[in-house]
C-alpha positions in Angstrom: -62.0 -63.6 28.0 -65.4 -62.2 27.2 -63.9 -58.8 26.4 -61.4 -60.4 24.0 -64.3 -62.2 22.3 -66.2 -59.0 21.9 -63.1 -57.3 20.6 -62.6 -60.0 18.0 -66.3 -59.8 16.9 -66.0 -56.0 16.6 -62.8 -56.3 14.6 -64.4 -58.9 12.3 -67.5 -56.7 11.8 -65.3 -53.6 10.9 -63.3 -55.7 8.5 -66.4 -56.9 6.8 -67.7 -53.3 6.4 -64.4 -52.2 5.0 -64.3 -55.0 2.4 -67.9 -54.3 1.4 -67.1 -50.6 1.0 -64.0 -51.3 -1.1 -66.0 -53.6 -3.3 -68.7 -51.0 -3.9 -66.2 -48.3 -4.7 -64.4 -50.6 -7.1 -67.6 -51.5 -8.9 -68.5 -47.8 -9.3 -65.0 -46.9 -10.7 -64.2 -49.9 -12.9 -65.9 -49.8 -16.3 -68.7 -52.3 -16.8 -68.2 -55.1 -19.3 -69.9 -54.4 -22.6 -71.8 -57.2 -24.3 -69.9 -58.5 -27.3 -71.1 -57.2 -30.6 -73.7 -59.5 -32.2 -72.2 -61.7 -35.0 -73.4 -60.6 -38.4 -72.7 -60.7 -42.1 -71.0 -57.5 -43.4 -71.2 -56.5 -47.0 -68.8 -53.6 -48.0 -68.4 -51.5 -51.1 -65.2 -49.8 -52.2 -65.0 -46.2 -51.1 -63.8 -43.1 -52.9 -62.6 -44.9 -56.1 -61.0 -42.1 -58.3 -62.3 -41.8 -61.8 -62.5 -39.1 -64.5 -65.5 -38.0 -66.5 -66.4 -40.3 -69.4 -64.5 -43.2 -67.9 -65.7 -46.6 -66.5 -65.1 -47.5 -62.9 -65.2 -50.9 -61.1 -66.6 -51.2 -57.6 -66.0 -54.4 -55.6 -68.3 -55.7 -52.9 -66.7 -57.7 -50.1 -68.7 -60.2 -48.0 -67.4 -61.0 -44.5 -69.4 -63.9 -43.1 -66.6 -65.3 -41.0 -68.5 -64.6 -37.8 -71.9 -65.4 -39.2 -72.0 -67.9 -42.1 -74.8 -67.5 -44.6 -76.1 -69.0 -47.8 -77.9 -66.1 -49.6 -78.1 -62.4 -49.7 -80.3 -59.9 -51.5 -80.0 -56.1 -51.6 -80.6 -52.8 -53.3 -77.9 -50.2 -54.2 -79.0 -46.6 -54.9 -76.6 -44.5 -56.9 -76.5 -40.9 -58.2 -78.1 -40.8 -61.7 -76.7 -37.5 -62.7 -73.2 -38.8 -62.2 -73.2 -42.6 -62.8 -74.7 -45.0 -65.4 -74.9 -48.6 -64.4 -73.3 -51.0 -66.9 -73.1 -54.5 -65.4 -72.6 -56.6 -62.3 -71.1 -60.0 -61.9 -70.5 -62.4 -59.0 -67.7 -64.8 -58.0 -69.1 -67.8 -59.8 -66.7 -70.2 -58.1 -68.6 -69.8 -54.9 -71.9 -68.0 -55.6 -74.7 -67.9 -58.2 -76.6 -64.7 -58.6 -77.1 -61.6 -60.6 -77.6 -57.8 -60.7 -80.2 -55.8 -62.7 -81.4 -52.2 -62.9 -84.9 -51.6 -61.5 -87.3 -48.7 -61.5 -85.5 -45.5 -60.6 -86.2 -44.4 -57.0 -86.4 -40.7 -58.1 -85.2 -38.4 -60.9 -81.8 -38.1 -59.2 -81.4 -41.6 -57.7 -81.4 -44.8 -59.7 -81.3 -48.3 -58.3 -79.9 -51.8 -59.0 -81.1 -55.0 -57.3 -78.8 -58.0 -56.7 -78.7 -61.4 -55.1 -76.3 -64.2 -54.5 -76.9 -67.8 -53.4 -74.1 -70.2 -52.4 -73.4 -72.9 -55.0 -73.2 -75.5 -52.3 -76.6 -74.6 -50.9 -74.9 -74.5 -47.5 -73.7 -71.7 -45.3 -70.4 -70.2 -46.3 -67.8 -68.4 -44.1 -65.7 -66.2 -46.2 -64.0 -62.7 -46.3 -63.4 -61.8 -49.9 -64.9 -59.9 -52.9 -67.9 -61.7 -54.2 -69.4 -59.2 -56.6 -68.1 -56.6 -59.0 -70.2 -53.6 -60.3 -69.2 -51.6 -63.3 -70.4 -48.0 -63.8 -69.7 -45.3 -66.4 -69.1 -41.7 -65.2 -71.2 -39.3 -67.4 -69.4 -36.7 -69.5 -71.1 -33.9 -67.6 -70.9 -35.4 -64.2 -70.1 -33.0 -61.3 -66.8 -33.4 -59.7 -66.6 -34.8 -56.2 -68.0 -37.7 -54.3 -70.9 -39.8 -55.8 -72.5 -42.1 -53.2 -73.4 -45.8 -53.6 -75.8 -46.6 -50.8 -77.3 -49.9 -49.8 -81.0 -50.2 -49.1 -82.7 -53.3 -47.7 -86.3 -53.9 -48.7 -87.2 -55.7 -45.5 -90.9 -55.2 -46.0 -91.0 -57.2 -49.3 -87.9 -59.3 -48.8 -87.5 -60.0 -45.1 -84.7 -62.5 -45.7 -82.1 -60.0 -46.7 -79.4 -62.4 -45.4 -80.5 -66.0 -45.0 -79.1 -69.4 -43.9 -79.4 -72.8 -45.5 -82.1 -73.8 -42.9 -84.3 -70.9 -44.0 -83.4 -68.6 -41.1 -82.4 -65.0 -41.2 -79.2 -63.5 -39.7 -78.1 -60.0 -38.6 -76.3 -58.0 -41.3 -74.5 -54.7 -41.9 -74.1 -52.8 -45.2 -71.2 -50.4 -45.6 -71.8 -47.9 -48.4 -69.3 -47.0 -51.1 -68.6 -44.1 -53.4 -66.6 -42.9 -56.4 -64.6 -39.8 -56.5 -65.1 -37.9 -59.8 -61.8 -36.1 -60.3 -61.3 -33.1 -62.6 -57.6 -32.7 -63.5 -56.0 -29.3 -63.9 -55.7 -28.4 -67.6 -53.9 -25.1 -67.0 -53.4 -21.9 -64.9 -53.9 -18.4 -66.3 -52.9 -15.0 -64.8 -55.0 -11.9 -64.9 -52.2 -9.9 -66.7 -50.0 -10.8 -69.6 -47.5 -8.0 -68.9 -46.5 -6.4 -65.7 -44.5 -3.1 -65.5 -43.1 -2.0 -62.2 -41.0 1.0 -61.1 -38.3 0.7 -58.5 -39.9 0.0 -55.1 -43.3 -0.5 -56.7 -45.6 -3.5 -56.4 -48.6 -5.1 -58.0 -50.8 -8.2 -57.6 -51.3 -11.1 -59.9 -54.3 -13.3 -59.7 -54.0 -16.9 -60.8 -57.0 -18.9 -62.1 -57.0 -22.7 -62.2 -58.8 -24.4 -65.1 -61.2 -26.0 -65.0 -63.0 -24.2 -62.2 -64.1 -27.5 -60.6 -60.6 -29.0 -60.5 -60.4 -31.5 -57.7 
C-alpha cells in the first residue's frame, strides 16, 4: 500500500513538472500580446495630387476622431515656396468654425500657413470626413516632381494642439500630404533627320523627349 502511495505521488510530481515545462515552452514560443494602439485624432492631407505648372490645386484635410472625439484643433502646414503659392483655406462650416492664414515664412524655401477649427456645438465631435480644403497655385517655373505639405505642431506655444470640450488635450497624429507637379510630353525629336543605309549596314538613332523634365 505504501509503495502504491509513493508511486502515485511520484507520478503526480512528474505530471506537474511536465505541465510546467509545457507552459513555459508555450509562453516562449507564442507571441506576446501587444498593447492596443492609443486612441487618437488623425488629421490627413491628400497625397500626390497631380497638377501642371500655372494651375491651381485643391488639397483636402480629413479628420478622423471616431476613436477620440475632440472639439478643437490647431496646426501649422509647411509647404515648398519655390513650387506652391497659398491662395485660401476653408472649413466645413456645417460642423466647424475656423480659419487658415499665411504666417511668417519658416525659411527662404519653406512657407507656412496656420489653421484652427472649433466645433460649432462646443462639444466633442466623432467624425471621419474632410473638414478643411486648401487651395494652392503651382508656380509657372515650379520644378516637376513631388512638393511636400508637412504638418508642424507648435506644442511649446500652443500645447492644446487637439483639445476637448472640458479643456483637456488628446493624442493626435498628422499625416503629411503632397502635390505631384507633372510636366507633360510636348514632343520627341531624333538626332538625325535623314538616315542612309547600305545593305547589311546599321546606324543608331537617339530620341530626345521634350521637355527634359517630363514626368
